[in-house]
C-alpha positions as CSV (number, residue, x, y, z in Angstrom):
1,M,126.3,118.4,131.5
2,N,126.6,115.6,133.9
3,I,129.3,113.9,134.9
4,F,129.0,110.6,136.9
5,C,132.3,108.5,138.6
6,D,131.8,105.2,138.7
7,F,128.2,104.7,137.9
8,K,126.9,101.5,139.8
9,G,123.3,101.9,138.1
10,D,121.4,100.2,135.6
11,E,123.4,99.6,132.3
12,A,119.7,100.6,130.8
13,K,119.3,104.2,133.2
14,R,123.4,104.8,132.0
15,R,122.5,104.7,128.4
16,E,119.3,107.2,128.8
17,E,121.5,109.9,130.7
18,L,124.6,109.0,127.7
19,Y,121.2,110.3,125.3
20,R,120.8,113.7,127.9
21,G,123.8,114.4,127.2
22,A,125.8,112.8,130.6
23,V,129.3,112.2,130.8
24,F,130.5,108.4,132.7
25,V,134.0,108.5,134.4
26,Y,135.1,105.0,135.6
27,S,138.1,104.3,137.2
28,P,140.6,101.6,136.2
29,S,139.1,97.8,135.9
30,P,141.3,94.9,135.3
31,A,140.4,94.3,131.3
32,A,141.1,97.9,130.6
33,V,144.3,97.8,132.4
34,K,145.1,94.2,131.0
35,F,143.8,96.4,126.8
36,C,146.5,99.3,127.9
37,E,149.2,97.2,128.4
38,F,149.0,95.3,125.6
39,A,148.6,98.5,123.4
40,R,151.6,99.8,125.3
41,E,153.8,96.5,124.6
42,L,152.5,96.8,120.7
43,I,153.4,100.6,120.8
44,E,156.9,100.1,122.6
45,T,157.7,97.3,120.3
46,A,157.3,99.5,117.0
47,F,158.9,102.4,118.0
48,S,161.5,101.1,119.9
49,P,164.3,102.0,121.0
50,Y,162.6,105.2,121.4
51,D,159.6,105.9,124.2
52,P,156.9,106.5,122.0
53,R,156.2,109.4,124.1
54,S,159.0,111.4,122.7
55,V,159.5,110.5,119.3
56,Q,158.3,113.5,118.0
57,N,162.0,114.3,119.4
58,N,163.8,111.6,117.9
59,L,162.2,110.3,114.4
60,P,161.2,112.1,110.9
61,V,157.3,112.5,111.0
62,E,157.7,110.0,108.1
63,R,159.4,107.5,110.0
64,C,157.2,107.5,112.4
65,V,154.2,107.6,109.3
66,E,155.8,104.5,107.8
67,I,155.4,102.9,111.8
68,L,151.5,104.0,112.7
69,A,150.9,102.8,109.3
70,E,152.2,99.5,110.1
71,L,151.0,99.4,114.3
72,K,147.2,100.6,113.7
73,P,146.1,98.1,111.4
74,R,148.2,95.7,113.7
75,F,146.8,97.1,116.6
76,I,142.9,96.9,115.1
77,H,142.7,94.0,113.5
78,H,144.7,91.5,116.7
79,P,141.8,88.8,118.0
80,R,143.0,89.8,121.7
81,S,141.6,93.4,121.0
82,K,138.3,91.7,120.6
83,E,138.9,89.9,123.4
84,F,139.7,92.9,125.4
85,I,136.3,94.6,124.4
86,R,134.2,91.9,125.4
87,E,135.6,91.6,129.0
88,L,135.8,95.0,129.3
89,L,131.9,95.6,128.4
90,A,131.0,92.3,130.8
91,E,132.9,93.9,133.9
92,H,130.8,97.6,132.6
93,G,127.5,95.7,132.9
94,C,126.8,95.7,129.5
95,D,124.0,92.8,128.3
96,L,126.6,91.0,125.0
97,E,123.4,89.5,123.7
98,K,122.4,92.5,122.8
99,T,125.3,95.3,122.7
100,Y,127.7,95.1,119.7
101,F,131.2,97.0,119.4
102,D,132.9,98.2,116.6
103,V,137.3,97.4,115.9
104,P,139.2,99.1,118.4
105,R,141.1,102.2,117.3
106,L,144.8,103.5,118.4
107,R,145.0,107.2,118.1
108,T,147.4,109.1,118.1
109,A,148.1,112.9,119.2
110,Y,151.5,114.2,118.9
111,P,152.3,118.4,119.2
112,S,151.2,119.9,116.5
113,N,154.0,121.1,115.1
114,Y,155.0,117.6,114.2
115,L,152.6,115.3,113.3
116,A,148.7,116.4,113.5
117,S,147.1,115.1,109.8
118,G,146.6,111.6,107.8
119,I,147.3,108.8,110.0
120,A,147.6,111.0,113.5
121,Y,144.5,113.3,112.6
122,A,143.5,115.8,115.4
123,F,140.2,115.6,115.3
124,H,138.6,119.7,115.2
125,P,134.9,119.6,117.1
126,H,133.2,117.4,115.7
127,R,130.2,115.4,116.7
128,D,130.4,111.5,115.8
129,T,127.1,111.3,114.1
130,W,128.1,113.9,111.3
131,Y,130.3,110.5,110.2
132,S,126.9,108.9,109.9
133,A,127.1,107.3,112.9
134,P,124.0,106.2,114.9
135,F,122.3,108.3,117.6
136,C,122.2,105.3,119.7
137,Q,126.1,105.0,119.7
138,I,128.0,105.5,122.8
139,N,132.0,106.2,122.4
140,W,134.1,104.4,125.0
141,W,137.6,105.9,125.4
142,M,140.4,105.6,127.2
143,P,144.2,106.9,127.6
144,V,146.9,104.2,127.1
145,Y,149.6,106.6,129.0
146,Q,149.6,108.6,131.8
147,L,146.9,112.0,130.9
148,N,147.5,115.3,131.3
149,S,145.3,118.5,130.4
150,E,147.4,119.7,128.1
151,N,147.3,116.4,125.6
152,C,143.6,115.2,126.6
153,M,140.7,116.1,125.1
154,A,137.3,118.6,125.7
155,F,134.2,118.4,125.5
156,H,132.0,121.0,124.7
157,P,129.0,121.1,126.8
158,R,126.8,124.4,125.1
159,Y,126.4,123.2,121.6
160,W,124.9,120.0,123.3
161,S,121.2,121.8,122.4
162,Q,122.9,124.4,120.5
163,P,123.2,123.3,116.1
164,V,126.1,124.2,114.8
165,R,126.5,124.8,110.6
166,N,128.4,122.0,109.5
167,G,129.6,120.1,106.7
168,S,127.8,116.4,107.0
169,K,125.4,117.0,104.0
170,Q,128.5,115.7,101.9
171,Y,129.7,113.0,103.2
172,N,128.8,108.9,103.1
173,Y,130.6,106.6,105.2
174,A,130.4,104.0,102.2
175,K,132.5,106.6,100.3
176,W,135.1,107.8,102.8
177,N,135.4,104.0,103.5
178,R,136.3,103.5,99.6
179,E,137.9,106.4,98.2
180,S,139.1,108.4,102.0
181,R,140.5,105.7,105.0
182,Q,143.6,104.2,103.3
183,N,144.9,107.1,102.4
184,A,145.0,108.4,105.6
185,A,149.4,107.9,105.8
186,Q,149.6,110.3,102.7
187,H,148.6,113.3,104.3
188,I,151.7,114.3,106.1
189,K,151.7,117.4,106.1
190,A,148.1,118.6,105.8
191,D,145.3,116.9,105.5
192,T,143.3,117.5,102.5
193,R,140.9,114.5,103.0
194,V,136.5,115.9,103.0
195,Q,135.7,115.3,106.3
196,P,133.0,117.5,108.6
197,K,133.8,119.9,110.1
198,P,132.3,123.1,111.6
199,E,130.7,126.3,109.3
200,E,130.9,128.7,111.6
201,P,132.6,130.2,114.6
202,L,132.6,128.1,117.6
203,E,132.9,129.5,121.3
204,L,134.9,126.5,122.3
205,D,135.1,127.8,126.4
206,P,133.8,126.7,128.3
207,Q,135.5,123.6,128.2
208,V,135.4,120.4,130.4
209,R,138.4,118.4,129.8
210,L,139.1,115.2,131.9
211,I,141.4,112.9,132.9
212,C,141.5,109.5,134.3
213,D,144.0,107.3,135.0
214,V,145.3,104.3,132.5
215,G,142.6,101.7,132.0
216,G,139.8,104.8,133.1
217,I,137.3,105.0,130.8
218,F,134.9,107.4,129.6
219,L,131.4,107.3,128.1
220,F,129.8,109.3,126.1
221,S,126.9,110.4,123.3
222,A,128.1,110.3,119.4
223,A,125.7,113.0,119.9
224,Q,128.5,114.8,122.4
225,L,130.7,117.6,120.2
226,H,134.6,116.6,121.5
227,S,137.5,117.5,120.0
228,T,141.7,116.8,120.4
229,V,143.1,119.4,122.8
230,P,146.4,120.8,121.0
231,N,148.7,119.1,122.9
232,T,151.4,121.7,124.4
233,S,152.6,118.8,127.0
234,G,155.6,118.2,125.1
235,E,154.6,114.5,125.6
236,A,152.4,112.5,122.5
237,R,149.2,111.4,123.6
238,Y,148.2,107.3,122.5
239,S,144.8,106.7,123.6
240,I,142.3,103.3,122.6
241,D,138.6,104.2,121.1
242,F,135.1,102.2,120.6
243,R,132.0,102.2,120.2
244,T,128.8,100.4,121.1
245,V,124.9,100.0,120.4
246,H,122.1,98.2,122.1
247,L,120.3,96.5,119.7
248,D,116.6,97.0,121.0
249,E,117.4,100.7,120.7
250,V,118.6,100.1,117.3
251,W,115.7,98.7,115.8
252,A,113.6,101.9,117.8
253,K,116.2,103.8,116.0
254,T,116.2,105.6,119.4
255,G,119.2,107.4,121.5
256,A,119.9,110.7,121.6
257,S,118.3,113.5,119.3
258,N,119.9,115.0,116.0
259,I,120.0,118.6,115.7
260,D,122.2,119.3,113.4
261,S,123.9,115.8,111.3
262,E,122.7,115.4,107.8
263,C,125.3,112.9,106.7
264,T,124.4,109.5,104.5
265,G,125.4,106.0,104.6
266,T,125.8,104.5,108.0
267,T,128.6,102.7,110.1
268,M,126.0,99.6,111.3
269,R,127.9,97.4,109.3
270,D,130.7,97.8,111.2
271,Y,129.3,96.8,114.6
272,L,130.3,93.0,115.9
273,R,128.2,91.1,118.5
274,G,130.0,91.0,121.9
275,T,129.1,86.9,122.4
276,D,129.6,85.5,119.2
277,L,131.4,88.6,116.9
278,S,128.2,88.4,114.3
279,H,127.1,91.6,112.4
280,I,123.4,93.1,112.8
281,P,121.1,91.4,111.1
282,H,121.1,93.0,107.7
283,E,117.1,94.4,108.3
284,A,118.4,96.5,110.9
285,I,121.0,98.0,108.6
286,A,118.4,98.9,106.3
287,L,116.6,101.4,109.0
288,Y,119.4,103.3,108.2
289,D,120.5,103.1,104.5
290,E,119.0,103.0,101.7
291,E,122.3,101.2,100.4
292,E,121.0,98.1,102.2
293,V,117.5,98.3,100.9
294,A,118.7,98.2,96.9
295,Q,121.0,95.4,98.3
296,A,118.1,93.4,99.5
297,T,115.6,93.4,97.0
């Protein structure tokens, strides 16, 4: 795995490297720092008077779930969240006419004996491409509070080119949205929703755990195998992530190689253009989803 730090080159070259399995790490930028500050403001207001990083020591888990059930949608759908993403993409050299992004997610990772399912799901090793993501998708991830090696996420580079037997064949994104996404807050002690998981033992070492400052960003391909690190730090982790695609690559159906994904459906309807927030053309979505073809005929 190649790791690029504060890459200054062409954005198209960056995408090429990401599709080869590289990870890019960027130092804090003005828009990213403001985005994290905005997220912290929402988080700290929601959990007041407690420090959000230690709510596991102060709140019953059921109360934490209630707070997250209100906090996460508020962050996702707040108009300022989209504004910050557009500024951040421009800072990092993206062409906003051709770059489309989805709404940002606010992720949480609590000590696993407190809450690691449902609305605070601790992701097992997975590729986003198992979840109907296109192979030209790029993931953007940043910590809201300072990270450490015990509450970050991990990459598993040996599996970039090695297939993993997994349950993606049973996954359809549209069905997930209809039947499972809205039920996250009901899964407190255990998560029984059907999600693609490895169906064979994995050797997770060697693994790569990257640490960046607040407002720093990791970029990686949707085909990169990654996981939530078991949180043994004693502090809850809060992070922001969102995803982008470039319209030229959407039309061309290029990106990383598919070595083991068998899911159906597509996340293409989620992306918004960086300039005017319009959706990807239906004709382009139809390249990825038979359902779109049926609607158009």
